[in-house]
Structures are given as C-alpha cells and as structure tokens.
C-alpha positions in Angstrom: -14.4 -143.7 160.1 -15.8 -140.3 160.8 -13.3 -137.2 161.5 -15.8 -134.3 164.0 -16.0 -131.2 163.8 -17.9 -130.9 167.0 -18.0 -127.2 169.0 -21.0 -126.2 170.9 -23.1 -123.5 169.0 -22.1 -120.7 167.6 -18.9 -120.6 168.4 -16.8 -121.2 164.9 -18.2 -124.6 163.3 -19.3 -123.1 160.0 -16.6 -121.5 159.8 -14.4 -124.4 160.1 -16.9 -126.1 158.0 -16.3 -124.0 154.9 -12.3 -124.0 155.4 -11.8 -127.7 155.7 -14.6 -127.5 152.2 -12.0 -125.2 150.8 -9.2 -126.8 150.8 -10.0 -130.3 150.5 -13.1 -129.9 147.8 -12.4 -126.8 146.1 -10.3 -125.9 143.2 -7.1 -124.6 143.6 -8.7 -123.7 147.9 -11.1 -121.5 146.5 -14.6 -121.7 148.5 -17.6 -122.9 146.3 -21.0 -123.1 148.5 -22.4 -125.5 147.0 -19.9 -127.8 148.2 -20.1 -127.2 151.8 -23.3 -129.9 152.1 -19.8 -132.2 151.2 -19.9 -131.9 155.2 -23.0 -132.7 157.0 -24.8 -131.6 160.2 -25.1 -134.9 162.9 -27.5 -136.1 163.4 -29.9 -135.6 160.2 -32.7 -138.0 159.1 -30.7 -139.0 156.1 -28.6 -140.7 158.5 -31.3 -142.4 159.6 -33.1 -145.7 157.9 -36.4 -145.3 160.6 -37.8 -142.8 161.7 -36.7 -140.4 164.9 -39.3 -140.1 167.2 -39.0 -137.3 169.8 -36.6 -137.8 172.7 -35.0 -141.3 171.1 -31.9 -139.8 169.1 -30.0 -141.7 171.3 -31.9 -144.8 170.0 -29.9 -144.3 166.4 -26.1 -142.8 167.1 -24.6 -146.4 166.6 -26.4 -147.9 163.8 -26.2 -144.7 161.8 -22.6 -144.7 162.4 -22.1 -147.6 161.6 -23.3 -147.5 158.1 -21.3 -144.4 157.5 -18.6 -146.4 158.5 -19.4 -149.4 156.4 -18.9 -147.3 152.7 -15.3 -147.7 153.7 -14.3 -143.7 153.3 -13.3 -140.9 155.6 -16.3 -138.5 155.8 -16.2 -135.2 157.7 -19.1 -134.5 160.1 -20.4 -131.2 161.8 -22.1 -132.0 165.2 -22.6 -129.7 168.4 -23.9 -133.0 170.4 -22.1 -133.6 173.8 -19.7 -136.3 174.0 -21.8 -138.1 176.2 -23.2 -141.0 176.8 -27.5 -141.1 176.7 -29.3 -144.4 178.2 -26.0 -146.3 177.8 -25.9 -145.5 174.0 -22.5 -143.9 173.9 -22.8 -140.5 171.1 -19.7 -142.2 169.0 -16.8 -144.6 169.1 -13.6 -145.4 168.8 -14.4 -147.8 166.0 -16.4 -145.1 164.3 -13.8 -141.7 164.7 -10.9 -142.0 163.8 -10.1 -137.5 165.3 -12.1 -134.6 166.1 -11.3 -131.1 164.9 -12.7 -129.4 168.3 -13.9 -125.3 167.9 -14.0 -123.2 171.1 -14.8 -120.2 171.8 -15.2 -117.5 174.6 -18.6 -117.4 176.0 -18.6 -114.2 176.5 -19.1 -113.4 172.9 -21.2 -116.2 172.6 -24.0 -115.4 174.4 -24.3 -112.5 172.0 -24.4 -114.4 168.5 -27.0 -117.1 170.6 -29.1 -113.9 171.7 -28.9 -113.2 167.8 -29.7 -116.4 166.5 -32.0 -117.8 168.3 -34.0 -114.6 168.6 -33.9 -113.6 172.5 -34.8 -111.3 173.6 -32.4 -110.1 176.4 -28.9 -111.8 177.5 -30.8 -113.0 180.9 -32.3 -115.8 178.9 -29.1 -116.2 176.7 -26.8 -117.3 179.5 -29.7 -119.4 181.0 -29.8 -121.8 177.6 -26.0 -121.7 178.0 -26.3 -122.9 181.6 -28.8 -125.8 181.4 -26.6 -128.7 181.4 -29.9 -130.7 180.0 -30.3 -128.4 177.1 -31.6 -130.4 173.7 -31.6 -128.4 170.7 -35.0 -129.7 168.1 -35.3 -129.5 164.9 -39.2 -129.6 165.2 -41.0 -126.3 164.5 -40.1 -125.7 161.4 -38.7 -128.8 159.6 -40.3 -131.2 161.7 -37.8 -133.3 161.8 -36.7 -135.2 165.2 -33.4 -136.6 163.6 -31.8 -133.5 164.0 -31.7 -133.2 167.6 -28.3 -132.5 169.5 -27.9 -133.3 173.0 -25.3 -129.8 173.9 -26.1 -129.5 177.0 -24.2 -126.7 178.7 -21.6 -124.6 177.1 -19.2 -126.3 179.6 -20.1 -129.7 179.8 -20.2 -129.6 176.0 -16.6 -128.7 175.4 -15.7 -130.9 178.4 -17.1 -133.8 177.3 -15.1 -133.7 173.8 -11.6 -132.1 175.6 -12.1 -135.2 178.5 -12.0 -137.6 175.5 -9.0 -140.2 175.3 -10.5 -142.2 173.1 -8.8 -140.7 169.3 -7.0 -137.9 168.2 -8.1 -134.7 169.1 -7.2 -130.9 168.0 -8.7 -128.2 169.6 -8.9 -124.7 168.1 -10.0 -121.4 169.5 -12.5 -119.3 167.2 -10.7 -116.1 168.2 -7.2 -117.0 167.2 -8.9 -117.9 163.7 -9.1 -114.3 163.8 -5.9 -113.4 165.0 -3.1 -115.8 163.7 -5.7 -117.0 160.4 -2.2 -118.6 159.2 -0.7 -120.3 161.6 -4.4 -122.0 163.1 -5.7 -123.2 159.7 -1.5 -124.8 158.8 -2.3 -126.5 162.3 -5.7 -127.6 161.2 -4.1 -128.5 157.7 -1.5 -130.5 159.5 -3.2 -132.2 162.1 -6.4 -133.8 159.3 -3.6 -135.0 156.6 -2.0 -136.6 159.4 -5.1 -138.3 160.6 -5.6 -139.2 156.8 -2.4 -140.2 156.4 -1.8 -138.4 153.7 1.9 -137.7 152.7 1.6 -133.9 151.0 3.2 -130.8 151.8 1.0 -127.8 152.9 0.0 -126.2 149.1 0.7 -122.5 150.8 -0.9 -120.6 147.9 -4.4 -123.7 148.6 -4.0 -122.4 151.8 -3.9 -118.7 151.5 -6.9 -118.9 149.3 -8.8 -121.0 151.3 -8.3 -118.8 154.5 -8.8 -115.7 152.0 -12.8 -116.9 150.7 -14.3 -118.1 154.1 -12.8 -115.1 156.2 -16.2 -113.7 158.3 -16.7 -111.0 155.3 -16.3 -113.5 152.6 -19.2 -115.2 154.3 -21.0 -113.2 155.0 -20.6 -111.2 151.4 -22.0 -115.6 150.4 -24.8 -114.6 153.0 -25.9 -111.5 151.7 -26.3 -112.7 148.1 -28.8 -115.5 148.9 -26.6 -118.2 149.1 -26.3 -119.8 152.6 -29.2 -121.9 153.0 -28.8 -122.8 156.9 -30.4 -119.9 158.4 -32.9 -120.7 161.5 -36.1 -118.8 161.7 -37.5 -116.1 163.7 -40.3 -118.3 166.1 -41.7 -114.5 166.5 -42.8 -113.8 162.6 -40.6 -116.4 160.5 -38.0 -114.4 159.2 -35.1 -115.9 158.8 -32.2 -114.6 161.0 -29.0 -113.5 159.8 -26.4 -116.4 160.2 -23.0 -114.2 160.2 -23.7 -111.4 163.1 -20.9 -109.9 163.8 -18.5 -111.9 163.7 -14.9 -110.2 164.6 -16.9 -106.9 165.7 -18.7 -110.0 168.9 -16.8 -108.0 171.1 -17.5 -108.7 175.1 -16.5 -105.3 176.5 -19.0 -103.5 174.4 -22.0 -105.9 174.5 -22.2 -106.5 177.7 -23.3 -104.6 180.9 -21.5 -104.9 183.8 -23.7 -107.0 185.8 -24.0 -109.4 182.8 -20.0 -109.0 182.8 -19.7 -109.8 186.6 -21.6 -112.7 186.6 -20.2 -114.4 183.3 -16.6 -113.4 184.2 -17.3 -115.5 188.1 -19.3 -118.4 186.8 -16.6 -119.3 184.1 -13.8 -118.2 186.0 -11.8 -121.4 185.9 -12.9 -121.6 182.3 -11.7 -118.7 181.3 -8.2 -119.5 182.8 -7.8 -123.0 181.1 -8.0 -121.2 177.6 -6.4 -117.8 178.4 -9.0 -116.1 177.5 -9.1 -112.2 179.3 -10.6 -112.1 183.1 
C-alpha cells in the first residue's frame, strides 16, 4: 500500500521526503542523497504501462496504483496532486492508501518560493498561480512527459482536499513547525509512520537526531550547491537551472511582500490563516 507525502508545491515536501529517507532508509539516520529516489514522485512515467496523453492522467491513476499495491509492500510516494475526482476517476482509493503525511505552509511564504521556482517576474503572477482553482502542472516543455501531470488546483482546494479525507489516516504538519520545533515535529512523524507500518520499535534518539541534522535546510542547500541534487527545474527564459533550496527559514513574508500584496493575501486567506493559527 501507499503512504503519501502530499502537499501543495513549495510547502516542504522534499524536506519531509528527505527526512523519511534518512530515518528509514539510511544507515544511522545519516542522509544519503542517492537514496532519495526510494521515495518517488507520483504521478510519473515509471508507474504507467501505457503512454500518457495530454489531459488524460486521470485515466491511469487506478491501474497504476493497483500495480503498486500488487507488490504487497508499503511504498512512500511524493505528490502535489489534490485528492480529487476527475471525470469519475478518484486520485486514490482506501484500498491503495495506508495513510498520508500532509505538509502545509503559510501561503504568504509559499508565494515567494513559487515566484523563484517558476521564474515569475512578479508576485502578481505567483498569486494568480496560487488562486487558480483549475491549475494543472505538466512536465512537458523540457522532458516531454505528460505522465508527470499533477492536478494541483488552488492552494486552498489542494490542502482542503487532503484534510477532508476520511478514508485513511492523516498527519498534517506545518513547515514552520519543522523549523521552530524540529525534534517534536519529526518525532510525531516517526510515531505516525511506525503506527501505520505496525512497527513496535521505539524512536531511536541518535537516528532521529542524525536524520534531523543531515536534512535541515542548510544541509540540503549544501548538497544542492555541491551539484548532487538533481530535481531542479529550468527557466523557460534562458534554460538555466533554478535554485531549488532558495530561502528556506529566511523566507519571511514580513520582509518580502509589499503592503498592497500583503493586504490582499491577508484578506483573501483570512480564514485559512486563522485555521492554521498563522499570524494575521
């Protein structure tokens, strides 16, 4: 069955994925970047037997996840897809999904990361991206790969889709808590995974400490600077690699957003910010 690591883009999914890789797949919890591929990005072409055509990713969700589960193993998968039904096709089903690690982040900080990641010229474009209720990401311009199509919808629809799920267990963690309270947050994550997996093991303090330390933002940024991180996107303007681990903890909406943009976001996301107990 599948344990999803699900989030809207630029919310900390890769950070969580790196931690899980370190704690569960690396010796002594010391992160090995080469093992990050053990938690793959879904959807993608390695999961599909047929070629995926433009606009038809939904037709392949069921059969591919059925094949994954036929291996009789628990598999972690990363996704940015919303937990939706498209043209009668459910993104996933209870018989395929053991649980979900759901990562959330303050939208006022996501916008700066999106602006950098997708090389937007203005915050206006990034906000339009976040509020697009029908947003779809296609990895086609560079890789010619419609199998990596994610139906992400808007930030709000995306997070609400996962949080309204009643069919399998969910742990929602905030990006900000991974920064401010890493020990407590990642302990909670390990307990959740061990419960899903029916592991009776207690938390290994040394392993946990190593996994936290070797996958913190600075460590991941260093790995990228050494040229060992291979998941960057490229600018459509000049085809240059865009920095993936950009500002991290230094990404502060109080510094980055002008008064007009901040006012608009605070008003638009007022109820969301209140729900997640973000400062408004």
